[in-house]
N, CA, C and O atoms as a MOPAC input file, in Angstrom:
PM7 MOZYME 1SCF
protein

 N    -32.56700 1   -75.56000 1   -24.72300 1
 C    -33.94900 1   -76.62000 1   -24.80500 1
 C    -33.38100 1   -77.93100 1   -25.55700 1
 O    -33.54600 1   -79.08300 1   -25.15400 1
 N    -32.57700 1   -77.49500 1   -26.89700 1
 C    -31.98200 1   -78.65500 1   -27.41100 1
 C    -30.90400 1   -79.63700 1   -26.53600 1
 O    -30.98300 1   -80.85200 1   -26.71500 1
 N    -30.24500 1   -79.28400 1   -25.91700 1
 C    -29.35500 1   -79.85000 1   -25.14800 1
 C    -30.66900 1   -80.85500 1   -24.18000 1
 O    -30.89300 1   -82.03700 1   -24.44100 1
 N    -31.19400 1   -80.29300 1   -23.38800 1
 C    -32.18700 1   -80.96800 1   -22.64900 1
 C    -32.83600 1   -81.90900 1   -23.06900 1
 O    -33.11400 1   -82.87700 1   -22.36100 1
 N    -33.31500 1   -81.74400 1   -24.73100 1
 C    -34.04900 1   -82.73200 1   -25.57900 1
 C    -33.51700 1   -83.94500 1   -25.53200 1
 O    -34.01200 1   -84.95000 1   -25.02300 1
 N    -31.82800 1   -83.75900 1   -26.42800 1
 C    -31.09000 1   -84.16200 1   -26.82500 1
 C    -30.33100 1   -85.37300 1   -25.80100 1
 O    -30.10200 1   -86.54000 1   -26.11700 1
 N    -29.99900 1   -84.63100 1   -24.36200 1
 C    -29.86200 1   -85.43700 1   -23.23300 1
 C    -31.01500 1   -86.52700 1   -22.65400 1
 O    -30.68400 1   -87.40800 1   -21.86100 1
 N    -32.09600 1   -86.41000 1   -23.02600 1
 C    -33.17700 1   -87.09600 1   -22.31100 1
 C    -33.32700 1   -88.03100 1   -23.27300 1
 O    -34.12100 1   -88.94300 1   -23.04600 1
 N    -32.74000 1   -88.00700 1   -24.29800 1
 C    -32.97400 1   -89.61900 1   -25.47000 1
 C    -32.34900 1   -90.49500 1   -25.00300 1
 O    -31.32700 1   -90.36300 1   -24.33000 1
 N    -33.07700 1   -91.86300 1   -25.40900 1
 C    -32.36800 1   -93.04500 1   -25.07300 1
 C    -31.29300 1   -93.53200 1   -26.18300 1
 O    -31.43800 1   -93.07700 1   -27.31800 1
 N    -30.23600 1   -94.41700 1   -25.93700 1
 C    -29.19500 1   -94.52800 1   -26.87700 1
 C    -30.18200 1   -95.14800 1   -28.18700 1
 O    -30.24100 1   -94.76100 1   -29.35400 1
 N    -30.60800 1   -95.79200 1   -27.78300 1
 C    -31.77200 1   -96.54100 1   -29.16700 1
 C    -32.35600 1   -95.61700 1   -30.07600 1
 O    -32.39000 1   -95.77200 1   -31.29700 1
 N    -32.85600 1   -94.56300 1   -29.38700 1
 C    -33.91200 1   -93.50400 1   -29.67300 1
 C    -32.98100 1   -92.66400 1   -30.86000 1
 O    -31.82500 1   -92.27900 1   -30.68700 1
 N    -33.93000 1   -92.45700 1   -32.31000 1
 C    -33.37800 1   -91.30100 1   -33.20300 1
 C    -33.64000 1   -90.28300 1   -32.84100 1
 O    -34.58500 1   -90.32100 1   -32.05300 1
 N    -33.18300 1   -89.12200 1   -33.06200 1
 C    -33.57300 1   -87.69300 1   -32.58000 1
 C    -34.65900 1   -87.28800 1   -33.37400 1
 O    -34.90300 1   -88.11200 1   -34.25600 1
 N    -35.48800 1   -86.18300 1   -33.36800 1
 C    -36.16700 1   -85.47400 1   -34.38500 1
 C    -35.50800 1   -84.30400 1   -34.73200 1
 O    -35.42500 1   -83.23400 1   -34.12900 1
 N    -34.94800 1   -84.75100 1   -36.03300 1
 C    -34.15700 1   -83.52100 1   -36.47000 1
 C    -34.84300 1   -82.55200 1   -36.79900 1
 O    -34.35900 1   -81.52100 1   -36.33200 1
 N    -35.81900 1   -82.36800 1   -37.43000 1
 C    -37.09000 1   -81.37700 1   -37.69700 1
 C    -37.30900 1   -80.59100 1   -36.69800 1
 O    -37.36300 1   -79.37800 1   -36.90000 1
 N    -37.48200 1   -81.12700 1   -35.40200 1
 C    -37.59700 1   -80.07400 1   -33.90600 1
 C    -36.54500 1   -79.46900 1   -33.88200 1
 O    -36.56100 1   -78.24300 1   -33.77000 1
 N    -35.32200 1   -80.19500 1   -33.98300 1
 C    -34.19900 1   -79.15300 1   -33.47100 1
 C    -33.81900 1   -78.37900 1   -34.68400 1
 O    -32.96700 1   -77.55200 1   -34.36100 1
 N    -34.07200 1   -78.32400 1   -35.78700 1
 C    -33.75200 1   -77.78700 1   -37.19100 1
 C    -34.50800 1   -76.36600 1   -36.51700 1
 O    -33.94000 1   -75.28500 1   -36.36100 1
 N    -35.94400 1   -76.68500 1   -36.16700 1
 C    -37.04000 1   -75.74300 1   -35.95200 1
 C    -36.54800 1   -74.74300 1   -34.92700 1
 O    -36.76600 1   -73.56500 1   -35.20700 1
 N    -35.82600 1   -75.04100 1   -33.61200 1
 C    -35.32700 1   -74.66700 1   -32.76300 1
 C    -34.34700 1   -73.72400 1   -32.75400 1
 O    -34.28800 1   -72.71300 1   -32.05400 1
 N    -33.20700 1   -74.30700 1   -33.97300 1
 C    -32.27000 1   -73.48000 1   -34.00400 1
 C    -32.35500 1   -72.26900 1   -35.20500 1
 O    -31.57000 1   -71.34600 1   -35.42300 1
 N    -33.47300 1   -72.60000 1   -35.81400 1
 C    -34.05800 1   -71.50500 1   -36.82000 1
 C    -34.62700 1   -70.49100 1   -35.70300 1
 O    -34.35700 1   -69.30300 1   -35.87900 1
 N    -35.52700 1   -70.90900 1   -34.36600 1
 C    -36.13700 1   -70.33100 1   -33.74700 1
 C    -35.38700 1   -69.24800 1   -33.19000 1
 O    -35.80000 1   -68.10100 1   -33.02100 1
 N    -34.19500 1   -69.72100 1   -32.90500 1
 C    -33.08100 1   -68.84000 1   -31.69700 1
 C    -32.21200 1   -68.03200 1   -33.03800 1
 O    -31.71500 1   -66.91600 1   -32.88500 1
 N    -32.15100 1   -68.63300 1   -34.06200 1
 C    -31.45400 1   -67.41800 1   -35.06800 1
 C    -31.92100 1   -66.60400 1   -35.27900 1
 O    -31.17300 1   -65.62600 1   -35.28500 1
 N    -33.68800 1   -66.25600 1   -35.66500 1
 C    -34.34000 1   -65.43900 1   -35.59400 1
 C    -34.46100 1   -64.63400 1   -34.28700 1
 O    -34.38200 1   -63.40800 1   -34.36100 1
 N    -34.63000 1   -65.17900 1   -33.20000 1
 C    -34.89800 1   -64.13100 1   -32.15200 1
 C    -33.58800 1   -63.55600 1   -31.67400 1
 O    -33.65800 1   -62.58800 1   -30.91500 1
 N    -32.33000 1   -64.04900 1   -32.03500 1
 C    -31.34600 1   -63.18800 1   -31.59900 1
 C    -30.51700 1   -62.62100 1   -33.06900 1
 O    -29.30800 1   -62.79000 1   -33.23000 1
 N    -31.30400 1   -62.01200 1   -33.96000 1
 C    -30.96200 1   -61.40200 1   -35.14800 1
 C    -29.51500 1   -62.00800 1   -35.57200 1
 O    -28.52300 1   -61.33500 1   -35.84800 1
 N    -29.60600 1   -63.35600 1   -35.56500 1
 C    -27.70200 1   -63.92700 1   -36.08600 1
 C    -28.28200 1   -63.74400 1   -37.97500 1
 O    -29.36300 1   -63.87300 1   -38.55000 1
 N    -26.86400 1   -63.38600 1   -38.40200 1
 C    -26.93700 1   -63.33800 1   -39.85900 1
 C    -26.30000 1   -64.72200 1   -40.09800 1
 O    -25.36800 1   -65.12200 1   -39.40100 1
 N    -26.92000 1   -65.55400 1   -41.26900 1
 C    -26.44400 1   -66.96500 1   -41.80800 1
 C    -26.30900 1   -66.60300 1   -43.01300 1
 O    -27.17500 1   -66.35300 1   -43.85200 1
 N    -24.78800 1   -66.57200 1   -43.10800 1
 C    -24.06600 1   -66.41000 1   -44.67100 1
 C    -23.65100 1   -67.47500 1   -45.06900 1
 O    -23.19700 1   -67.40500 1   -46.21100 1
 N    -23.59100 1   -68.98300 1   -44.35900 1
 C    -23.19900 1   -69.94600 1   -44.74200 1
 C    -21.56500 1   -69.86100 1   -44.98500 1
 O    -21.08100 1   -70.83700 1   -45.55800 1
 N    -20.58000 1   -68.69500 1   -44.57300 1
 C    -19.34000 1   -68.73700 1   -44.89000 1
 C    -18.82500 1   -69.09500 1   -43.27200 1
 O    -19.06200 1   -68.43200 1   -42.26200 1
 N    -17.99200 1   -70.45300 1   -43.39800 1
 C    -17.38600 1   -70.48100 1   -42.27000 1
 C    -15.85700 1   -70.21100 1   -41.98800 1
 O    -15.29500 1   -69.64600 1   -42.92600 1
 N    -15.29700 1   -70.41000 1   -41.21600 1
 C    -13.88800 1   -69.97200 1   -41.07900 1
 C    -13.10000 1   -71.12500 1   -41.48900 1
 O    -12.06000 1   -70.96600 1   -42.12800 1
 N    -13.57600 1   -72.39800 1   -41.12500 1
 C    -13.07600 1   -73.50300 1   -41.67100 1
 C    -12.87200 1   -73.82800 1   -43.20200 1
 O    -11.98700 1   -74.58700 1   -43.59900 1
 N    -13.54900 1   -73.34400 1   -43.82000 1
 C    -13.99200 1   -73.32800 1   -44.98700 1
 C    -13.26700 1   -72.26000 1   -45.79900 1
 O    -13.06200 1   -72.59400 1   -46.96600 1
 N    -12.87100 1   -71.15700 1   -45.47800 1
 C    -12.75200 1   -70.11400 1   -46.21100 1
 C    -11.05900 1   -70.28300 1   -46.45000 1
 O    -10.25500 1   -70.76800 1   -45.65400 1
 N    -10.80300 1   -69.74600 1   -47.74900 1
 C     -9.45700 1   -69.74300 1   -48.31900 1
 C     -8.74900 1   -68.86700 1   -47.63600 1
 O     -7.64700 1   -69.33100 1   -47.34300 1
 N     -8.97300 1   -67.48600 1   -47.15300 1
 C     -8.26700 1   -66.75200 1   -46.70000 1
 C     -8.03600 1   -67.51500 1   -45.35500 1
 O     -6.92100 1   -67.84200 1   -44.94900 1
 N     -8.94200 1   -67.70600 1   -44.85900 1
 C     -9.07200 1   -68.38000 1   -43.29900 1
 C     -7.65000 1   -69.04700 1   -43.11700 1
 O     -6.61300 1   -68.78600 1   -42.50600 1
 N     -8.21000 1   -70.22200 1   -44.10900 1
 C     -6.70300 1   -71.16000 1   -44.45500 1
 C     -5.75400 1   -70.81900 1   -44.99300 1
 O     -5.00500 1   -71.71000 1   -45.39400 1
 N     -5.43600 1   -69.61400 1   -45.19600 1
 C     -4.15600 1   -69.23300 1   -46.01900 1
 C     -3.86700 1   -68.63700 1   -44.58700 1
 O     -2.72700 1   -68.95600 1   -44.25100 1
 N     -4.38800 1   -68.02200 1   -43.81000 1
 C     -3.79300 1   -67.31700 1   -42.50600 1
 C     -3.68700 1   -68.11700 1   -41.40000 1
 O     -2.91000 1   -67.69400 1   -40.54300 1
 N     -4.42700 1   -69.48900 1   -41.09900 1
 C     -3.93200 1   -70.41200 1   -40.33800 1
 C     -2.27500 1   -71.20900 1   -41.04200 1
 O     -1.41000 1   -71.55100 1   -40.23500 1
 N     -2.09600 1   -71.37000 1   -42.29100 1
 C     -0.84500 1   -71.76900 1   -42.43200 1
 C      0.32200 1   -70.84800 1   -42.38500 1
 O      1.46900 1   -71.29500 1   -42.35600 1
 N      0.05500 1   -69.54700 1   -42.37600 1
 C      0.71600 1   -68.05700 1   -42.30100 1
 C      1.35900 1   -68.21000 1   -40.62900 1
 O      2.48900 1   -67.93900 1   -40.22000 1
 N      0.08000 1   -68.78400 1   -39.83200 1
 C      0.54600 1   -68.42200 1   -38.36300 1
 C      1.26000 1   -69.72200 1   -38.00400 1
 O      2.17900 1   -69.64100 1   -37.18800 1
 N      0.97100 1   -70.80800 1   -38.47400 1
 C      1.69000 1   -72.04000 1   -38.86500 1
 C      3.21000 1   -71.83800 1   -38.81700 1
 O      3.95200 1   -72.02400 1   -37.85200 1
 N      3.48200 1   -71.47700 1   -39.88300 1
 C      4.57800 1   -71.14200 1   -40.45700 1
 C      5.58500 1   -70.30300 1   -39.47300 1
 O      6.66600 1   -70.67700 1   -39.02000 1
 N      4.95500 1   -69.14200 1   -39.29100 1
 C      5.35900 1   -67.98100 1   -38.14500 1
 C      5.87100 1   -68.84800 1   -37.01500 1
 O      7.03200 1   -68.87800 1   -36.60600 1
 N      5.12000 1   -69.36000 1   -36.68900 1
 C      5.34100 1   -69.99100 1   -35.11400 1
 C      6.35800 1   -70.82600 1   -35.66100 1
 O      7.46500 1   -70.33600 1   -35.43900 1
 N      6.41000 1   -71.98800 1   -36.34400 1
 C      7.57300 1   -72.65800 1   -36.66400 1
 C      8.82800 1   -72.26900 1   -36.78200 1
 O      9.78300 1   -72.91800 1   -36.35700 1
 N      8.91600 1   -70.90500 1   -37.51700 1
 C     10.22200 1   -70.20000 1   -37.63100 1
 C     10.85300 1   -69.48800 1   -36.28300 1
 O     12.06000 1   -69.32200 1   -36.10400 1
 N      9.80900 1   -69.09800 1   -35.36800 1
 C      9.94000 1   -68.84300 1   -34.11300 1
 C     10.69300 1   -69.56900 1   -33.09300 1
 O     11.52300 1   -69.10500 1   -32.31200 1
 N     10.17200 1   -71.11500 1   -33.24400 1
 C     10.45000 1   -72.08700 1   -32.53800 1
 C     11.86200 1   -72.41900 1   -33.01300 1
 O     12.68600 1   -72.86800 1   -32.21600 1
 N     12.18200 1   -72.18900 1   -34.41200 1
 C     13.11300 1   -72.94000 1   -34.87500 1
 C     14.26200 1   -71.72700 1   -34.17200 1
 O     15.22100 1   -72.22500 1   -33.58200 1
 N     14.18500 1   -70.10900 1   -34.22400 1
 C     14.86900 1   -69.42400 1   -33.94500 1
 C     15.25200 1   -69.66100 1   -32.19900 1
 O     16.38300 1   -69.70500 1   -31.71400 1
 N     14.16100 1   -69.76900 1   -31.59700 1
 C     14.43900 1   -70.01200 1   -30.04700 1
 C     15.19000 1   -71.12000 1   -29.99600 1
 O     16.23700 1   -70.97400 1   -29.36600 1
 N     14.91600 1   -72.62100 1   -30.64500 1
 C     16.17500 1   -73.83600 1   -30.28600 1
 C     17.36700 1   -72.86300 1   -30.66500 1
 O     17.91100 1   -72.32000 1   -29.70400 1
 N     17.87200 1   -72.55000 1   -31.98200 1
 C     19.20400 1   -71.86000 1   -32.00100 1
 C     19.60200 1   -71.44400 1   -30.93500 1
 O     20.59400 1   -71.89800 1   -30.36500 1
 N     18.60900 1   -70.15500 1   -30.33600 1
 C     19.50200 1   -69.34700 1   -29.56300 1
 C     19.46700 1   -70.11500 1   -28.02000 1
 O     20.53300 1   -69.88300 1   -27.45000 1
 N     18.95000 1   -70.59200 1   -27.54900 1
 C     19.14800 1   -71.89100 1   -26.58600 1
 C     20.19600 1   -72.84800 1   -26.43900 1
 O     20.81300 1   -73.30400 1   -25.47600 1
 N     20.22500 1   -73.07000 1   -28.02900 1
 C     21.52400 1   -73.85500 1   -28.21100 1
 C     22.64900 1   -73.34800 1   -27.98900 1
 O     23.55700 1   -73.89500 1   -27.36400 1
 N     22.67900 1   -72.00800 1   -28.60000 1
 C     23.92900 1   -71.11500 1   -28.57100 1
 C     24.17200 1   -70.66300 1   -26.94200 1
 O     25.31900 1   -70.74300 1   -26.50300 1
 N     23.39400 1   -70.32500 1   -26.31500 1
 C     23.56900 1   -70.44200 1   -24.77000 1
 C     24.39200 1   -71.39000 1   -24.42200 1
 O     25.53000 1   -71.21200 1   -23.98700 1
 N     23.75600 1   -72.61500 1   -24.63000 1
 C     24.55200 1   -73.87300 1   -23.95600 1
 C     26.03700 1   -73.94800 1   -24.34000 1
 O     26.93200 1   -74.24800 1   -23.55000 1
 N     26.21900 1   -73.61800 1   -25.74600 1
 C     27.86000 1   -73.40700 1   -26.05400 1
 C     28.56100 1   -72.43800 1   -25.25600 1
 O     29.63700 1   -72.74400 1   -24.74200 1
 N     27.76000 1   -70.63500 1   -25.01400 1
 C     28.64000 1   -69.91600 1   -24.38000 1
 C     28.66200 1   -70.23000 1   -23.10100 1
 O     29.57900 1   -69.65100 1   -22.52000 1
 N     27.82200 1   -71.13100 1   -22.21200 1
 C     27.75000 1   -71.29000 1   -20.86600 1
 C     29.15400 1   -72.61500 1   -20.87000 1
 O     30.10700 1   -72.38600 1   -20.12500 1
 N     29.16700 1   -73.52600 1   -21.46700 1
 C     30.14300 1   -74.59700 1   -21.82400 1
 C     31.59600 1   -73.91400 1   -21.59900 1
 O     32.41000 1   -74.11700 1   -20.69900 1
 N     31.66300 1   -72.90800 1   -22.87900 1
 C     33.06000 1   -72.15400 1   -22.35900 1
 C     33.28600 1   -71.07100 1   -21.29900 1
 O     34.19100 1   -70.24500 1   -21.18800 1
 N     32.47800 1   -71.25100 1   -20.74400 1
 C     32.67900 1   -70.31000 1   -19.71100 1
 C     33.04600 1   -70.84200 1   -18.27100 1
 O     33.53500 1   -70.29000 1   -17.28500 1
 N     32.52800 1   -72.41400 1   -18.58600 1
 C     32.51100 1   -73.25300 1   -17.39300 1
 C     33.68100 1   -74.13500 1   -17.45000 1
 O     34.09400 1   -74.70100 1   -16.43800 1
 N     34.32400 1   -74.29400 1   -18.80100 1
 C     35.48800 1   -74.96300 1   -18.88400 1
 C     36.94000 1   -74.45800 1   -18.59300 1
 O     37.89700 1   -75.22100 1   -18.72500 1

């Protein structure tokens, strides 16, 4: 319903934000969604987890790069 409403707006039209909020509130109630206002993008624990995942990935990429470079050195010794 909301997307249909938004798609029907003309460029210069202002959306009826109250109508949109009412539809969202109705969907939350109908679907028994718990609204706790805790989001993964502003949670400190989630931020630390993302940072940890990034560091782990970076270390993995560095190890892989060293392995590939080592393999090239070995190939060069045997090709010579």
